[in-house]
N, CA, C and O atoms as a Tripos MOL2 file, in Angstrom:
@<TRIPOS>MOLECULE
protein
  304   303    76     0     0
PROTEIN
NO_CHARGES

@<TRIPOS>ATOM
      1 N          14.9230   12.2390  -10.9500 N.3       1 UNK1
      2 CA         14.1600   11.6290   -9.8730 C.3       1 UNK1
      3 C          13.1060   12.6220   -9.4130 C.2       1 UNK1
      4 O          13.3930   13.8010   -9.2070 O.2       1 UNK1
      5 N          11.8910   12.1330   -9.2570 N.am      2 UNK2
      6 CA         10.8260   13.0080   -8.8070 C.3       2 UNK2
      7 C          10.7970   13.0710   -7.2840 C.2       2 UNK2
      8 O          11.4860   12.3110   -6.6030 O.2       2 UNK2
      9 N           9.9990   13.9800   -6.7700 N.am      3 UNK3
     10 CA          9.9410   14.1930   -5.3250 C.3       3 UNK3
     11 C           9.2960   13.0430   -4.5720 C.2       3 UNK3
     12 O           8.5630   12.2300   -5.1350 O.2       3 UNK3
     13 N           9.5880   13.0020   -3.3090 N.am      4 UNK4
     14 CA          9.0240   11.9690   -2.4470 C.3       4 UNK4
     15 C           7.5590   12.2610   -2.1620 C.2       4 UNK4
     16 O           7.1890   13.4200   -1.9700 O.2       4 UNK4
     17 N           6.7180   11.2330   -2.1300 N.am      5 UNK5
     18 CA          5.3250   11.4570   -1.7480 C.3       5 UNK5
     19 C           5.2110   11.6140   -0.2330 C.2       5 UNK5
     20 O           6.0300   11.0830    0.5170 O.2       5 UNK5
     21 N           4.1980   12.3390    0.2060 N.am      6 UNK6
     22 CA          3.9190   12.4130    1.6380 C.3       6 UNK6
     23 C           3.0120   11.2370    1.9670 C.2       6 UNK6
     24 O           1.9190   11.1050    1.4160 O.2       6 UNK6
     25 N           3.4760   10.3950    2.8650 N.am      7 UNK7
     26 CA          2.7520    9.1680    3.1480 C.3       7 UNK7
     27 C           2.8710    8.8520    4.6340 C.2       7 UNK7
     28 O           3.9230    9.0550    5.2410 O.2       7 UNK7
     29 N           1.7730    8.3480    5.2160 N.am      8 UNK8
     30 CA          1.8410    7.9490    6.6220 C.3       8 UNK8
     31 C           2.2850    6.4890    6.6980 C.2       8 UNK8
     32 O           2.3860    5.8120    5.6750 O.2       8 UNK8
     33 N           2.5490    6.0100    7.9090 N.am      9 UNK9
     34 CA          3.0770    4.6670    8.0870 C.3       9 UNK9
     35 C           2.1400    3.5710    7.6100 C.2       9 UNK9
     36 O           2.5900    2.5980    7.0040 O.2       9 UNK9
     37 N           0.8400    3.7100    7.8710 N.am     10 UNK10
     38 CA         -0.1270    2.6960    7.4510 C.3      10 UNK10
     39 C          -0.1800    2.5840    5.9260 C.2      10 UNK10
     40 O          -0.1950    1.4830    5.3760 O.2      10 UNK10
     41 N          -0.2070    3.7150    5.2650 N.am     11 UNK11
     42 CA         -0.2650    3.7110    3.7990 C.3      11 UNK11
     43 C           1.0280    3.1340    3.2140 C.2      11 UNK11
     44 O           0.9880    2.4150    2.2160 O.2      11 UNK11
     45 N           2.1670    3.4440    3.8280 N.am     12 UNK12
     46 CA          3.4430    2.8980    3.3780 C.3      12 UNK12
     47 C           3.4680    1.3800    3.5500 C.2      12 UNK12
     48 O           3.9570    0.6700    2.6710 O.2      12 UNK12
     49 N           2.9480    0.8750    4.6690 N.am     13 UNK13
     50 CA          2.8800   -0.5720    4.8850 C.3      13 UNK13
     51 C           2.0320   -1.2570    3.8180 C.2      13 UNK13
     52 O           2.4110   -2.3170    3.3210 O.2      13 UNK13
     53 N           0.8890   -0.6690    3.4570 N.am     14 UNK14
     54 CA          0.0390   -1.2520    2.4150 C.3      14 UNK14
     55 C           0.7570   -1.2760    1.0760 C.2      14 UNK14
     56 O           0.6670   -2.2580    0.3400 O.2      14 UNK14
     57 N           1.4760   -0.1920    0.7530 N.am     15 UNK15
     58 CA          2.2090   -0.1380   -0.5090 C.3      15 UNK15
     59 C           3.3180   -1.1900   -0.5260 C.2      15 UNK15
     60 O           3.5110   -1.8700   -1.5330 O.2      15 UNK15
     61 N           4.0430   -1.3240    0.5760 N.am     16 UNK16
     62 CA          5.1210   -2.3200    0.6300 C.3      16 UNK16
     63 C           4.5590   -3.7370    0.5690 C.2      16 UNK16
     64 O           5.1990   -4.6300    0.0120 O.2      16 UNK16
     65 N           3.3910   -3.9510    1.1250 N.am     17 UNK17
     66 CA          2.7530   -5.2630    1.0290 C.3      17 UNK17
     67 C           2.4660   -5.6050   -0.4370 C.2      17 UNK17
     68 O           2.6950   -6.7340   -0.8710 O.2      17 UNK17
     69 N           1.9640   -4.6250   -1.1950 N.am     18 UNK18
     70 CA          1.7200   -4.8400   -2.6200 C.3      18 UNK18
     71 C           3.0240   -5.0920   -3.3720 C.2      18 UNK18
     72 O           3.0220   -5.7460   -4.4160 O.2      18 UNK18
     73 N           4.1410   -4.5760   -2.8460 N.am     19 UNK19
     74 CA          5.4470   -4.7560   -3.4840 C.3      19 UNK19
     75 C           6.1070   -6.0820   -3.0940 C.2      19 UNK19
     76 O           7.2090   -6.3810   -3.5550 O.2      19 UNK19
     77 N           5.4450   -6.8770   -2.2510 N.am     20 UNK20
     78 CA          5.9820   -8.1830   -1.8990 C.3      20 UNK20
     79 C           6.6260   -8.2680   -0.5290 C.2      20 UNK20
     80 O           7.4000   -9.1910   -0.2700 O.2      20 UNK20
     81 N           6.3260   -7.3300    0.3510 N.am     21 UNK21
     82 CA          6.9040   -7.3270    1.6960 C.3      21 UNK21
     83 C           5.8730   -7.8000    2.7120 C.2      21 UNK21
     84 O           4.6800   -7.5300    2.5770 O.2      21 UNK21
     85 N           6.3500   -8.5120    3.7330 N.am     22 UNK22
     86 CA          5.5030   -8.9900    4.8190 C.3      22 UNK22
     87 C           6.0170   -8.4510    6.1410 C.2      22 UNK22
     88 O           7.2130   -8.2110    6.3050 O.2      22 UNK22
     89 N           5.0990   -8.2620    7.0840 N.am     23 UNK23
     90 CA          5.4820   -7.8550    8.4390 C.3      23 UNK23
     91 C           6.1570   -9.0360    9.1270 C.2      23 UNK23
     92 O           5.6040  -10.1350    9.1630 O.2      23 UNK23
     93 N           7.3480   -8.8100    9.6740 N.am     24 UNK24
     94 CA          8.0520   -9.8870   10.3720 C.3      24 UNK24
     95 C           8.1770   -9.6100   11.8630 C.2      24 UNK24
     96 O           8.4310  -10.5280   12.6440 O.2      24 UNK24
     97 N           8.0030   -8.3550   12.2650 N.am     25 UNK25
     98 CA          8.1430   -8.0170   13.6770 C.3      25 UNK25
     99 C           7.4510   -6.6860   13.9350 C.2      25 UNK25
    100 O           7.4260   -5.8040   13.0770 O.2      25 UNK25
    101 N           6.8960   -6.5590   15.1260 N.am     26 UNK26
    102 CA          6.2610   -5.3030   15.5280 C.3      26 UNK26
    103 C           6.6130   -5.0640   16.9860 C.2      26 UNK26
    104 O           6.4530   -5.9430   17.8330 O.2      26 UNK26
    105 N           7.0940   -3.8610   17.2640 N.am     27 UNK27
    106 CA          7.3690   -3.4830   18.6510 C.3      27 UNK27
    107 C           6.9250   -2.0330   18.8200 C.2      27 UNK27
    108 O           7.5080   -1.1160   18.2420 O.2      27 UNK27
    109 N           5.9070   -1.8540   19.6050 N.am     28 UNK28
    110 CA          5.3700   -0.5120   19.7910 C.3      28 UNK28
    111 C           4.7900    0.0110   18.4890 C.2      28 UNK28
    112 O           3.9340   -0.6250   17.8750 O.2      28 UNK28
    113 N           5.2630    1.1690   18.0810 N.am     29 UNK29
    114 CA          4.7370    1.7870   16.8640 C.3      29 UNK29
    115 C           5.6640    1.5940   15.6670 C.2      29 UNK29
    116 O           5.5520    2.3240   14.6820 O.2      29 UNK29
    117 N           6.5730    0.6300   15.7340 N.am     30 UNK30
    118 CA          7.4950    0.3720   14.6310 C.3      30 UNK30
    119 C           7.3100   -1.0500   14.1140 C.2      30 UNK30
    120 O           7.2800   -2.0120   14.8820 O.2      30 UNK30
    121 N           7.1880   -1.1590   12.7950 N.am     31 UNK31
    122 CA          6.9470   -2.4360   12.1480 C.3      31 UNK31
    123 C           8.1350   -2.7660   11.2490 C.2      31 UNK31
    124 O           8.5460   -1.9450   10.4280 O.2      31 UNK31
    125 N           8.6860   -3.9720   11.4070 N.am     32 UNK32
    126 CA          9.7690   -4.4290   10.5450 C.3      32 UNK32
    127 C           9.1670   -5.2700    9.4310 C.2      32 UNK32
    128 O           8.3740   -6.1770    9.6830 O.2      32 UNK32
    129 N           9.5510   -4.9610    8.1960 N.am     33 UNK33
    130 CA          9.0770   -5.7140    7.0320 C.3      33 UNK33
    131 C          10.2680   -6.3120    6.3040 C.2      33 UNK33
    132 O          11.3710   -5.7670    6.3330 O.2      33 UNK33
    133 N          10.0260   -7.4480    5.6480 N.am     34 UNK34
    134 CA         11.0500   -8.1040    4.8340 C.3      34 UNK34
    135 C          10.3880   -8.6180    3.5660 C.2      34 UNK34
    136 O           9.2070   -8.9670    3.5680 O.2      34 UNK34
    137 N          11.1510   -8.6630    2.4910 N.am     35 UNK35
    138 CA         10.6300   -9.1340    1.2160 C.3      35 UNK35
    139 C          10.4270  -10.6360    1.2610 C.2      35 UNK35
    140 O          11.2190  -11.3610    1.8620 O.2      35 UNK35
    141 N           9.3510  -11.1050    0.6170 N.am     36 UNK36
    142 CA          9.0280  -12.5360    0.6370 C.3      36 UNK36
    143 C          10.1090  -13.3890   -0.0130 C.2      36 UNK36
    144 O          10.4010  -14.4830    0.4690 O.2      36 UNK36
    145 N          10.7080  -12.9070   -1.1000 N.am     37 UNK37
    146 CA         11.6700  -13.7120   -1.8520 C.3      37 UNK37
    147 C          13.1160  -13.3830   -1.5250 C.2      37 UNK37
    148 O          13.9990  -14.2100   -1.7520 O.2      37 UNK37
    149 N          13.3790  -12.1950   -0.9970 N.am     38 UNK38
    150 CA         14.7420  -11.7740   -0.6610 C.3      38 UNK38
    151 C          14.7340  -11.1520    0.7390 C.2      38 UNK38
    152 O          14.5560   -9.9430    0.8820 O.2      38 UNK38
    153 N          14.9290  -11.9870    1.7770 N.am     39 UNK39
    154 CA         14.8220  -11.4740    3.1450 C.3      39 UNK39
    155 C          15.9120  -10.4820    3.5420 C.2      39 UNK39
    156 O          15.8780   -9.9630    4.6580 O.2      39 UNK39
    157 N          16.8720  -10.2040    2.6700 N.am     40 UNK40
    158 CA         17.8650   -9.1770    2.9840 C.3      40 UNK40
    159 C          17.3200   -7.7810    2.7180 C.2      40 UNK40
    160 O          17.9310   -6.7930    3.1250 O.2      40 UNK40
    161 N          16.1800   -7.6860    2.0410 N.am     41 UNK41
    162 CA         15.5300   -6.3970    1.7810 C.3      41 UNK41
    163 C          14.5810   -6.1150    2.9410 C.2      41 UNK41
    164 O          13.4360   -6.5650    2.9400 O.2      41 UNK41
    165 N          15.0720   -5.3610    3.9360 N.am     42 UNK42
    166 CA         14.2750   -5.1080    5.1390 C.3      42 UNK42
    167 C          14.1440   -3.6090    5.4010 C.2      42 UNK42
    168 O          14.9470   -2.8070    4.9260 O.2      42 UNK42
    169 N          13.1260   -3.2550    6.1580 N.am     43 UNK43
    170 CA         12.9300   -1.8700    6.5530 C.3      43 UNK43
    171 C          12.0960   -1.8010    7.8200 C.2      43 UNK43
    172 O          11.2880   -2.6870    8.0980 O.2      43 UNK43
    173 N          12.3010   -0.7440    8.5790 N.am     44 UNK44
    174 CA         11.5220   -0.5060    9.7990 C.3      44 UNK44
    175 C          10.6470    0.7140    9.5440 C.2      44 UNK44
    176 O          11.1420    1.8050    9.2600 O.2      44 UNK44
    177 N           9.3480    0.5110    9.6510 N.am     45 UNK45
    178 CA          8.3750    1.5500    9.3230 C.3      45 UNK45
    179 C           7.7860    2.1200   10.6090 C.2      45 UNK45
    180 O           7.2160    1.3720   11.4020 O.2      45 UNK45
    181 N           7.9110    3.4430   10.8360 N.am     46 UNK46
    182 CA          7.2520    4.0510   11.9970 C.3      46 UNK46
    183 C           5.7750    4.2900   11.6760 C.2      46 UNK46
    184 O           5.4430    4.9230   10.6740 O.2      46 UNK46
    185 N           4.9050    3.7800   12.5280 N.am     47 UNK47
    186 CA          3.4680    3.9370   12.3160 C.3      47 UNK47
    187 C           2.9320    4.7880   13.4640 C.2      47 UNK47
    188 O           2.4890    4.2710   14.4900 O.2      47 UNK47
    189 N           2.9840    6.0980   13.2660 N.am     48 UNK48
    190 CA          2.5180    7.0530   14.2690 C.3      48 UNK48
    191 C           1.2460    7.7040   13.7410 C.2      48 UNK48
    192 O           1.2700    8.3560   12.6980 O.2      48 UNK48
    193 N           0.1580    7.5340   14.4420 N.am     49 UNK49
    194 CA         -1.1330    8.0630   14.0070 C.3      49 UNK49
    195 C          -1.0680    9.5880   13.8360 C.2      49 UNK49
    196 O          -0.5850   10.3120   14.7060 O.2      49 UNK49
    197 N          -1.5670   10.0400   12.6930 N.am     50 UNK50
    198 CA         -1.6310   11.4660   12.4370 C.3      50 UNK50
    199 C          -0.3330   12.0940   11.9500 C.2      50 UNK50
    200 O          -0.2700   13.3130   11.7850 O.2      50 UNK50
    201 N           0.7020   11.2950   11.7140 N.am     51 UNK51
    202 CA          1.9780   11.8390   11.2650 C.3      51 UNK51
    203 C           2.4410   11.1400    9.9870 C.2      51 UNK51
    204 O           2.3370    9.9200    9.8610 O.2      51 UNK51
    205 N           2.9490   11.9250    9.0520 N.am     52 UNK52
    206 CA          3.5660   11.3620    7.8590 C.3      52 UNK52
    207 C           4.9920   10.9300    8.1850 C.2      52 UNK52
    208 O           5.6180   11.4520    9.1070 O.2      52 UNK52
    209 N           5.4900    9.9710    7.4150 N.am     53 UNK53
    210 CA          6.8830    9.5580    7.5500 C.3      53 UNK53
    211 C           7.7420   10.6950    7.0080 C.2      53 UNK53
    212 O           7.4960   11.1870    5.9060 O.2      53 UNK53
    213 N           8.7380   11.1110    7.7650 N.am     54 UNK54
    214 CA          9.5760   12.2410    7.3590 C.3      54 UNK54
    215 C          10.3990   11.8750    6.1290 C.2      54 UNK54
    216 O          10.7380   10.7070    5.9390 O.2      54 UNK54
    217 N          10.7240   12.8550    5.2930 N.am     55 UNK55
    218 CA         11.4240   12.5760    4.0300 C.3      55 UNK55
    219 C          12.7410   11.8130    4.1970 C.2      55 UNK55
    220 O          13.0010   10.8810    3.4360 O.2      55 UNK55
    221 N          13.5570   12.1730    5.1490 N.am     56 UNK56
    222 CA         14.8280   11.4720    5.3550 C.3      56 UNK56
    223 C          14.6110   10.0330    5.7850 C.2      56 UNK56
    224 O          15.3350    9.1310    5.3610 O.2      56 UNK56
    225 N          13.6130    9.8240    6.6270 N.am     57 UNK57
    226 CA         13.2690    8.4750    7.0780 C.3      57 UNK57
    227 C          12.7550    7.6500    5.9090 C.2      57 UNK57
    228 O          13.1170    6.4820    5.7650 O.2      57 UNK57
    229 N          11.9130    8.2510    5.0720 N.am     58 UNK58
    230 CA         11.3700    7.5460    3.9170 C.3      58 UNK58
    231 C          12.4830    7.1520    2.9450 C.2      58 UNK58
    232 O          12.4810    6.0400    2.4150 O.2      58 UNK58
    233 N          13.4300    8.0570    2.7120 N.am     59 UNK59
    234 CA         14.5700    7.7190    1.8330 C.3      59 UNK59
    235 C          15.3760    6.5550    2.4090 C.2      59 UNK59
    236 O          15.8030    5.6700    1.6670 O.2      59 UNK59
    237 N          15.5830    6.5510    3.7170 N.am     60 UNK60
    238 CA         16.3220    5.4770    4.3680 C.3      60 UNK60
    239 C          15.5760    4.1450    4.2380 C.2      60 UNK60
    240 O          16.1890    3.1070    3.9870 O.2      60 UNK60
    241 N          14.2610    4.1800    4.4090 N.am     61 UNK61
    242 CA         13.4490    2.9660    4.2650 C.3      61 UNK61
    243 C          13.5550    2.4530    2.8330 C.2      61 UNK61
    244 O          13.7640    1.2600    2.6120 O.2      61 UNK61
    245 N          13.4100    3.3500    1.8610 N.am     62 UNK62
    246 CA         13.4860    2.9380    0.4560 C.3      62 UNK62
    247 C          14.8520    2.3410    0.1170 C.2      62 UNK62
    248 O          14.9420    1.3970   -0.6670 O.2      62 UNK62
    249 N          15.8940    2.8840    0.6960 N.am     63 UNK63
    250 CA         17.2380    2.3450    0.4820 C.3      63 UNK63
    251 C          17.3430    0.9290    1.0370 C.2      63 UNK63
    252 O          17.9060    0.0470    0.3880 O.2      63 UNK63
    253 N          16.8020    0.7090    2.2360 N.am     64 UNK64
    254 CA         16.8630   -0.6050    2.8650 C.3      64 UNK64
    255 C          16.0580   -1.6660    2.1390 C.2      64 UNK64
    256 O          16.4720   -2.8220    2.0640 O.2      64 UNK64
    257 N          14.8980   -1.2730    1.5990 N.am     65 UNK65
    258 CA         14.0510   -2.2360    0.9000 C.3      65 UNK65
    259 C          14.3570   -2.2850   -0.5940 C.2      65 UNK65
    260 O          13.7730   -3.0720   -1.3400 O.2      65 UNK65
    261 N          15.2760   -1.4340   -1.0070 N.am     66 UNK66
    262 CA         15.7410   -1.3760   -2.3940 C.3      66 UNK66
    263 C          14.6030   -1.1290   -3.3860 C.2      66 UNK66
    264 O          14.4010   -1.8870   -4.3350 O.2      66 UNK66
    265 N          13.8690   -0.0440   -3.1350 N.am     67 UNK67
    266 CA         12.8390    0.4290   -4.0450 C.3      67 UNK67
    267 C          13.1630    1.8690   -4.4380 C.2      67 UNK67
    268 O          13.7230    2.6240   -3.6420 O.2      67 UNK67
    269 N          12.8160    2.2400   -5.6480 N.am     68 UNK68
    270 CA         12.9750    3.6210   -6.0770 C.3      68 UNK68
    271 C          11.7190    4.4070   -5.7140 C.2      68 UNK68
    272 O          10.6890    3.8240   -5.3750 O.2      68 UNK68
    273 N          11.8120    5.7140   -5.7860 N.am     69 UNK69
    274 CA         10.6620    6.5790   -5.5120 C.3      69 UNK69
    275 C           9.5460    6.2780   -6.5060 C.2      69 UNK69
    276 O           8.3730    6.2280   -6.1350 O.2      69 UNK69
    277 N           9.9130    6.0790   -7.7680 N.am     70 UNK70
    278 CA          8.9220    5.8010   -8.8050 C.3      70 UNK70
    279 C           8.2160    4.4720   -8.5430 C.2      70 UNK70
    280 O           7.0030    4.3730   -8.7310 O.2      70 UNK70
    281 N           8.9580    3.4490   -8.1100 N.am     71 UNK71
    282 CA          8.3440    2.1610   -7.7930 C.3      71 UNK71
    283 C           7.3830    2.3090   -6.6240 C.2      71 UNK71
    284 O           6.2870    1.7490   -6.6480 O.2      71 UNK71
    285 N           7.7820    3.0590   -5.6030 N.am     72 UNK72
    286 CA          6.8990    3.2890   -4.4570 C.3      72 UNK72
    287 C           5.6170    3.9690   -4.9030 C.2      72 UNK72
    288 O           4.5260    3.5660   -4.4990 O.2      72 UNK72
    289 N           5.7400    4.9920   -5.7290 N.am     73 UNK73
    290 CA          4.5490    5.7170   -6.2020 C.3      73 UNK73
    291 C           3.6090    4.7890   -6.9730 C.2      73 UNK73
    292 O           2.3900    4.9460   -6.9020 O.2      73 UNK73
    293 N           4.1630    3.8320   -7.7020 N.am     74 UNK74
    294 CA          3.3200    2.8910   -8.4450 C.3      74 UNK74
    295 C           2.5330    1.9900   -7.4970 C.2      74 UNK74
    296 O           1.4160    1.5860   -7.8220 O.2      74 UNK74
    297 N           3.0880    1.6720   -6.3460 N.am     75 UNK75
    298 CA          2.4060    0.7990   -5.3780 C.3      75 UNK75
    299 C           1.4410    1.5580   -4.4710 C.2      75 UNK75
    300 O           0.5960    0.9450   -3.8190 O.2      75 UNK75
    301 N           1.5580    2.8830   -4.4220 N.am     76 UNK76
    302 CA          0.6530    3.6840   -3.5780 C.3      76 UNK76
    303 C          -0.6950    3.7800   -4.1750 C.2      76 UNK76
    304 O          -1.5800    4.4140   -3.6020 O.2      76 UNK76
@<TRIPOS>BOND
     1     1     2 1
     2     2     3 1
     3     3     4 2
     4     3     5 am
     5     5     6 1
     6     6     7 1
     7     7     8 2
     8     7     9 am
     9     9    10 1
    10    10    11 1
    11    11    12 2
    12    11    13 am
    13    13    14 1
    14    14    15 1
    15    15    16 2
    16    15    17 am
    17    17    18 1
    18    18    19 1
    19    19    20 2
    20    19    21 am
    21    21    22 1
    22    22    23 1
    23    23    24 2
    24    23    25 am
    25    25    26 1
    26    26    27 1
    27    27    28 2
    28    27    29 am
    29    29    30 1
    30    30    31 1
    31    31    32 2
    32    31    33 am
    33    33    34 1
    34    34    35 1
    35    35    36 2
    36    35    37 am
    37    37    38 1
    38    38    39 1
    39    39    40 2
    40    39    41 am
    41    41    42 1
    42    42    43 1
    43    43    44 2
    44    43    45 am
    45    45    46 1
    46    46    47 1
    47    47    48 2
    48    47    49 am
    49    49    50 1
    50    50    51 1
    51    51    52 2
    52    51    53 am
    53    53    54 1
    54    54    55 1
    55    55    56 2
    56    55    57 am
    57    57    58 1
    58    58    59 1
    59    59    60 2
    60    59    61 am
    61    61    62 1
    62    62    63 1
    63    63    64 2
    64    63    65 am
    65    65    66 1
    66    66    67 1
    67    67    68 2
    68    67    69 am
    69    69    70 1
    70    70    71 1
    71    71    72 2
    72    71    73 am
    73    73    74 1
    74    74    75 1
    75    75    76 2
    76    75    77 am
    77    77    78 1
    78    78    79 1
    79    79    80 2
    80    79    81 am
    81    81    82 1
    82    82    83 1
    83    83    84 2
    84    83    85 am
    85    85    86 1
    86    86    87 1
    87    87    88 2
    88    87    89 am
    89    89    90 1
    90    90    91 1
    91    91    92 2
    92    91    93 am
    93    93    94 1
    94    94    95 1
    95    95    96 2
    96    95    97 am
    97    97    98 1
    98    98    99 1
    99    99   100 2
   100    99   101 am
   101   101   102 1
   102   102   103 1
   103   103   104 2
   104   103   105 am
   105   105   106 1
   106   106   107 1
   107   107   108 2
   108   107   109 am
   109   109   110 1
   110   110   111 1
   111   111   112 2
   112   111   113 am
   113   113   114 1
   114   114   115 1
   115   115   116 2
   116   115   117 am
   117   117   118 1
   118   118   119 1
   119   119   120 2
   120   119   121 am
   121   121   122 1
   122   122   123 1
   123   123   124 2
   124   123   125 am
   125   125   126 1
   126   126   127 1
   127   127   128 2
   128   127   129 am
   129   129   130 1
   130   130   131 1
   131   131   132 2
   132   131   133 am
   133   133   134 1
   134   134   135 1
   135   135   136 2
   136   135   137 am
   137   137   138 1
   138   138   139 1
   139   139   140 2
   140   139   141 am
   141   141   142 1
   142   142   143 1
   143   143   144 2
   144   143   145 am
   145   145   146 1
   146   146   147 1
   147   147   148 2
   148   147   149 am
   149   149   150 1
   150   150   151 1
   151   151   152 2
   152   151   153 am
   153   153   154 1
   154   154   155 1
   155   155   156 2
   156   155   157 am
   157   157   158 1
   158   158   159 1
   159   159   160 2
   160   159   161 am
   161   161   162 1
   162   162   163 1
   163   163   164 2
   164   163   165 am
   165   165   166 1
   166   166   167 1
   167   167   168 2
   168   167   169 am
   169   169   170 1
   170   170   171 1
   171   171   172 2
   172   171   173 am
   173   173   174 1
   174   174   175 1
   175   175   176 2
   176   175   177 am
   177   177   178 1
   178   178   179 1
   179   179   180 2
   180   179   181 am
   181   181   182 1
   182   182   183 1
   183   183   184 2
   184   183   185 am
   185   185   186 1
   186   186   187 1
   187   187   188 2
   188   187   189 am
   189   189   190 1
   190   190   191 1
   191   191   192 2
   192   191   193 am
   193   193   194 1
   194   194   195 1
   195   195   196 2
   196   195   197 am
   197   197   198 1
   198   198   199 1
   199   199   200 2
   200   199   201 am
   201   201   202 1
   202   202   203 1
   203   203   204 2
   204   203   205 am
   205   205   206 1
   206   206   207 1
   207   207   208 2
   208   207   209 am
   209   209   210 1
   210   210   211 1
   211   211   212 2
   212   211   213 am
   213   213   214 1
   214   214   215 1
   215   215   216 2
   216   215   217 am
   217   217   218 1
   218   218   219 1
   219   219   220 2
   220   219   221 am
   221   221   222 1
   222   222   223 1
   223   223   224 2
   224   223   225 am
   225   225   226 1
   226   226   227 1
   227   227   228 2
   228   227   229 am
   229   229   230 1
   230   230   231 1
   231   231   232 2
   232   231   233 am
   233   233   234 1
   234   234   235 1
   235   235   236 2
   236   235   237 am
   237   237   238 1
   238   238   239 1
   239   239   240 2
   240   239   241 am
   241   241   242 1
   242   242   243 1
   243   243   244 2
   244   243   245 am
   245   245   246 1
   246   246   247 1
   247   247   248 2
   248   247   249 am
   249   249   250 1
   250   250   251 1
   251   251   252 2
   252   251   253 am
   253   253   254 1
   254   254   255 1
   255   255   256 2
   256   255   257 am
   257   257   258 1
   258   258   259 1
   259   259   260 2
   260   259   261 am
   261   261   262 1
   262   262   263 1
   263   263   264 2
   264   263   265 am
   265   265   266 1
   266   266   267 1
   267   267   268 2
   268   267   269 am
   269   269   270 1
   270   270   271 1
   271   271   272 2
   272   271   273 am
   273   273   274 1
   274   274   275 1
   275   275   276 2
   276   275   277 am
   277   277   278 1
   278   278   279 1
   279   279   280 2
   280   279   281 am
   281   281   282 1
   282   282   283 1
   283   283   284 2
   284   283   285 am
   285   285   286 1
   286   286   287 1
   287   287   288 2
   288   287   289 am
   289   289   290 1
   290   290   291 1
   291   291   292 2
   292   291   293 am
   293   293   294 1
   294   294   295 1
   295   295   296 2
   296   295   297 am
   297   297   298 1
   298   298   299 1
   299   299   300 2
   300   299   301 am
   301   301   302 1
   302   302   303 1
   303   303   304 2
@<TRIPOS>SUBSTRUCTURE
     1 UNK1         2 RESIDUE 1 A UNK
     2 UNK2         6 RESIDUE 1 A UNK
     3 UNK3        10 RESIDUE 1 A UNK
     4 UNK4        14 RESIDUE 1 A UNK
     5 UNK5        18 RESIDUE 1 A UNK
     6 UNK6        22 RESIDUE 1 A UNK
     7 UNK7        26 RESIDUE 1 A UNK
     8 UNK8        30 RESIDUE 1 A UNK
     9 UNK9        34 RESIDUE 1 A UNK
    10 UNK10       38 RESIDUE 1 A UNK
    11 UNK11       42 RESIDUE 1 A UNK
    12 UNK12       46 RESIDUE 1 A UNK
    13 UNK13       50 RESIDUE 1 A UNK
    14 UNK14       54 RESIDUE 1 A UNK
    15 UNK15       58 RESIDUE 1 A UNK
    16 UNK16       62 RESIDUE 1 A UNK
    17 UNK17       66 RESIDUE 1 A UNK
    18 UNK18       70 RESIDUE 1 A UNK
    19 UNK19       74 RESIDUE 1 A UNK
    20 UNK20       78 RESIDUE 1 A UNK
    21 UNK21       82 RESIDUE 1 A UNK
    22 UNK22       86 RESIDUE 1 A UNK
    23 UNK23       90 RESIDUE 1 A UNK
    24 UNK24       94 RESIDUE 1 A UNK
    25 UNK25       98 RESIDUE 1 A UNK
    26 UNK26      102 RESIDUE 1 A UNK
    27 UNK27      106 RESIDUE 1 A UNK
    28 UNK28      110 RESIDUE 1 A UNK
    29 UNK29      114 RESIDUE 1 A UNK
    30 UNK30      118 RESIDUE 1 A UNK
    31 UNK31      122 RESIDUE 1 A UNK
    32 UNK32      126 RESIDUE 1 A UNK
    33 UNK33      130 RESIDUE 1 A UNK
    34 UNK34      134 RESIDUE 1 A UNK
    35 UNK35      138 RESIDUE 1 A UNK
    36 UNK36      142 RESIDUE 1 A UNK
    37 UNK37      146 RESIDUE 1 A UNK
    38 UNK38      150 RESIDUE 1 A UNK
    39 UNK39      154 RESIDUE 1 A UNK
    40 UNK40      158 RESIDUE 1 A UNK
    41 UNK41      162 RESIDUE 1 A UNK
    42 UNK42      166 RESIDUE 1 A UNK
    43 UNK43      170 RESIDUE 1 A UNK
    44 UNK44      174 RESIDUE 1 A UNK
    45 UNK45      178 RESIDUE 1 A UNK
    46 UNK46      182 RESIDUE 1 A UNK
    47 UNK47      186 RESIDUE 1 A UNK
    48 UNK48      190 RESIDUE 1 A UNK
    49 UNK49      194 RESIDUE 1 A UNK
    50 UNK50      198 RESIDUE 1 A UNK
    51 UNK51      202 RESIDUE 1 A UNK
    52 UNK52      206 RESIDUE 1 A UNK
    53 UNK53      210 RESIDUE 1 A UNK
    54 UNK54      214 RESIDUE 1 A UNK
    55 UNK55      218 RESIDUE 1 A UNK
    56 UNK56      222 RESIDUE 1 A UNK
    57 UNK57      226 RESIDUE 1 A UNK
    58 UNK58      230 RESIDUE 1 A UNK
    59 UNK59      234 RESIDUE 1 A UNK
    60 UNK60      238 RESIDUE 1 A UNK
    61 UNK61      242 RESIDUE 1 A UNK
    62 UNK62      246 RESIDUE 1 A UNK
    63 UNK63      250 RESIDUE 1 A UNK
    64 UNK64      254 RESIDUE 1 A UNK
    65 UNK65      258 RESIDUE 1 A UNK
    66 UNK66      262 RESIDUE 1 A UNK
    67 UNK67      266 RESIDUE 1 A UNK
    68 UNK68      270 RESIDUE 1 A UNK
    69 UNK69      274 RESIDUE 1 A UNK
    70 UNK70      278 RESIDUE 1 A UNK
    71 UNK71      282 RESIDUE 1 A UNK
    72 UNK72      286 RESIDUE 1 A UNK
    73 UNK73      290 RESIDUE 1 A UNK
    74 UNK74      294 RESIDUE 1 A UNK
    75 UNK75      298 RESIDUE 1 A UNK
    76 UNK76      302 RESIDUE 1 A UNK
């Protein structure tokens, strides 16, 4: 497995959109996304201006949306 990319919340949202995820809820600076065809694949993305998503948080998001690091990199 290769290393995690450094990515901010906005860029992660765009990549997940290309992977088939839609925004279903937004509260403050956190956006909930769910897959169009499998709504059990969900994740909460922190969108904080000027900050990258921390590695542990990114791994947790990828686990929830069931994407690998390599798949994420392909959508970035």
